[in-house]
MARDRENPA-217896 format. One line per field, with one value per residue (C-alpha): residue number from 1; x, y, z. Coordinates in pm, 1 decimal, always signed. Example, Ala and Ser with C-alpha at 12.3 -4.5 7.8 and 13.67 -1.06 7.14 Angstrom:
resi 1,2
u +1230.0,+1367.0
v -450.0,-106.0
w +780.0,+714.0
This chain:
resi 1,2,3,4,5,6,7,8,9,10,11,12,13,14,15,16,17,18,19,20,21,22,23,24,25,26,27,28,29,30,31,32,33,34,35,36,37,38,39,40,41,42,43,44,45,46,47,48,49,50,51,52,53,54,55,56,57,58,59,60,61,62,63,64,65,66,67,68,69,70,71,72,73,74,75,76,77,78,79,80,81,82,83,84,85,86,87,88,89,90,91,92,93,94,95,96,97,98,99,100,101,102,103,104,105,106,107,108,109,110,111,112,113,114,115,116,117,118,119,120,121,122,123,124,125,126,127,128,129,130,131,132,133,134,135,136,137,138,139,140,141,142,143,144,145,146,147,148,149,150,151,152,153,154,155,156,157,158,159,160,161,162,163
u +3405.1,+3314.1,+3398.5,+3734.1,+3802.8,+3679.4,+3926.4,+4208.1,+4142.1,+4154.8,+4484.5,+4627.7,+4504.3,+4639.7,+4516.4,+4535.7,+4366.3,+4162.7,+3795.4,+3702.2,+3325.7,+3301.3,+3553.0,+3725.2,+4092.7,+4126.0,+4296.3,+4054.0,+4042.0,+3827.4,+3683.5,+3607.1,+3496.5,+3470.6,+3190.8,+3208.6,+3164.3,+3362.4,+3463.9,+3137.8,+2972.2,+3228.6,+3156.8,+2772.3,+2821.3,+3074.5,+2823.8,+2557.5,+2777.7,+2874.2,+2503.0,+2437.7,+2750.9,+2630.7,+2686.2,+3058.8,+3086.8,+3131.4,+2777.8,+2718.2,+2961.4,+2823.9,+2547.9,+2828.8,+3045.9,+3008.4,+2888.2,+3196.6,+3361.5,+3063.1,+3090.7,+3480.5,+3421.0,+3169.7,+3416.0,+3686.6,+3446.3,+3333.5,+3688.3,+3806.9,+3530.4,+3609.5,+3962.0,+3840.5,+3631.2,+3925.9,+4150.0,+3902.7,+3882.9,+4270.1,+4272.3,+4021.0,+4242.4,+4531.0,+4344.9,+4271.0,+4614.2,+4749.6,+4508.7,+4590.2,+4954.7,+4922.4,+4719.5,+4982.4,+5275.6,+5094.5,+5010.0,+5364.8,+5615.1,+5423.9,+5352.5,+5512.7,+5633.6,+5933.1,+5858.9,+6077.5,+6021.7,+6266.3,+6331.0,+6376.8,+6751.4,+6746.8,+6800.9,+6585.7,+6395.5,+6191.6,+6213.2,+5997.8,+6079.1,+6050.6,+6332.3,+6552.2,+6517.6,+6569.2,+6901.6,+6985.0,+7034.4,+6833.2,+6589.4,+6780.7,+7093.4,+6903.0,+6764.9,+6934.5,+7142.7,+7100.2,+6891.2,+7160.9,+7363.2,+7142.3,+7121.7,+7349.6,+7659.9,+7556.9,+7225.3,+7367.8,+7365.2,+7001.6,+6919.5,+7112.8,+6965.2,+6598.4,+6660.9
v +1677.5,+2018.7,+1928.3,+1801.1,+2099.6,+2335.8,+2135.1,+2163.5,+2546.2,+2596.1,+2416.1,+2629.2,+2980.4,+3008.6,+3374.3,+3531.3,+3847.0,+4033.4,+4003.2,+4370.3,+4301.1,+4130.7,+4317.7,+3975.7,+3953.2,+3591.1,+3477.0,+3469.8,+3420.0,+3531.8,+3168.1,+3161.8,+3513.1,+3716.3,+3736.4,+3369.5,+3104.8,+2838.9,+2758.7,+2602.3,+2928.3,+3111.5,+2883.7,+2905.4,+3296.6,+3268.0,+3069.8,+3313.0,+3598.0,+3397.6,+3354.5,+3719.2,+3835.7,+3763.4,+4071.6,+4060.1,+3693.9,+3470.4,+3344.7,+3412.6,+3160.3,+2879.1,+2750.6,+2667.7,+2462.5,+2104.0,+2036.4,+1919.9,+2259.0,+2474.5,+2281.6,+2361.8,+2737.0,+2766.2,+2623.8,+2857.5,+3151.8,+3032.2,+2971.0,+3314.5,+3466.3,+3284.6,+3409.5,+3761.3,+3739.0,+3572.3,+3855.3,+4111.8,+3940.0,+3925.9,+4317.2,+4376.1,+4160.3,+4362.7,+4699.0,+4558.3,+4444.2,+4785.9,+4958.6,+4736.7,+4774.2,+5157.9,+5134.6,+4930.4,+5144.0,+5461.3,+5278.7,+5126.2,+5376.0,+5699.1,+5623.2,+5850.8,+5562.8,+5348.2,+5013.7,+4733.4,+4394.7,+4148.1,+3791.4,+3502.1,+3543.0,+3898.2,+4053.6,+4372.2,+4271.6,+4606.9,+4938.5,+5251.8,+5599.8,+5705.1,+5453.0,+5565.0,+5914.6,+5808.1,+5631.1,+5905.7,+5669.8,+5573.3,+5267.8,+5048.4,+5065.1,+4923.8,+4627.9,+4304.8,+4413.5,+4259.7,+4459.6,+4418.9,+4639.4,+4936.8,+4842.1,+5072.5,+4897.9,+4963.5,+4772.6,+4491.6,+4238.0,+4325.7,+4265.3,+3937.2,+3803.9,+3886.7,+3799.4
w -1433.8,-1293.5,-937.5,-1052.8,-1260.3,-940.8,-709.9,-954.4,-991.3,-618.4,-606.2,-888.2,-760.3,-412.8,-355.0,-20.3,+77.4,+332.7,+328.4,+299.0,+243.9,+561.5,+777.6,+829.6,+892.5,+805.4,+472.7,+195.3,-173.0,-489.4,-458.3,-95.5,+4.1,-313.1,-562.1,-620.8,-363.3,-590.7,-918.7,-1007.2,-938.0,-1142.9,-1428.2,-1419.3,-1406.2,-1697.3,-1890.3,-1828.2,-1949.6,-2257.8,-2363.7,-2316.8,-2486.1,-2855.4,-3031.9,-3036.8,-3063.9,-3367.4,-3346.3,-3685.5,-3786.9,-3541.8,-3785.7,-4033.2,-3769.7,-3696.3,-3350.4,-3196.4,-3313.1,-3164.7,-2831.0,-2839.6,-2945.6,-2636.9,-2408.6,-2499.1,-2463.5,-2114.5,-2005.9,-2135.1,-1940.5,-1614.7,-1661.1,-1693.5,-1394.3,-1193.6,-1313.3,-1193.9,-856.9,-853.4,-917.5,-616.3,-386.5,-503.4,-429.2,-69.4,-6.4,-121.6,+106.7,+405.2,+335.1,+350.6,+660.7,+859.2,+712.0,+878.1,+1208.6,+1229.8,+1072.2,+1165.0,+1510.3,+1793.6,+1974.3,+1861.0,+1748.9,+1640.5,+1518.0,+1670.1,+1563.0,+1796.0,+1763.1,+1877.5,+1515.2,+1443.5,+1130.6,+1114.3,+1300.5,+1241.3,+1181.6,+1533.8,+1653.1,+1395.2,+1493.5,+1855.1,+1759.5,+1515.9,+1235.5,+912.0,+964.9,+708.9,+932.3,+1217.2,+1017.2,+1065.5,+1362.4,+1708.1,+1961.2,+2213.6,+2010.2,+2114.7,+2479.8,+2709.1,+2833.1,+3180.4,+3115.4,+2912.1,+3223.9,+3296.1,+2928.7,+2892.4,+3239.4,+3127.1,+2759.2
């Protein structure tokens, strides 16, 4: 049953981040490259934390409950801890994503060279601040416009011949 739950959880949580701990640039998830190798590992660690976390748990009530209810209570506690651990991994992934986004913003937008990202159809998808400054317009005014619009009239034939 645990393997089925692990497989289902992998499908339910398609989380993509950057593996900061290894310097790896491949997509990763808290299940594959974070603190937990897989959901079974996560469950084992959650169960261990559930056993350790007795002071604030309703352990005093457990002897009064039937066995099935005790098992259900334990399952709920373990699941809650799993969710808390997954939530922490998601927070860490978000922090990594924010740091990467800030890095690429600086590299792209604050570069002394003009950069544009052009689609296959020749539309400008993104432009940095240098391009906007060179063209004398705001970066938002460049986006979704054909790059050919910014090629000098006398160079249009060269652009279309090579484009």
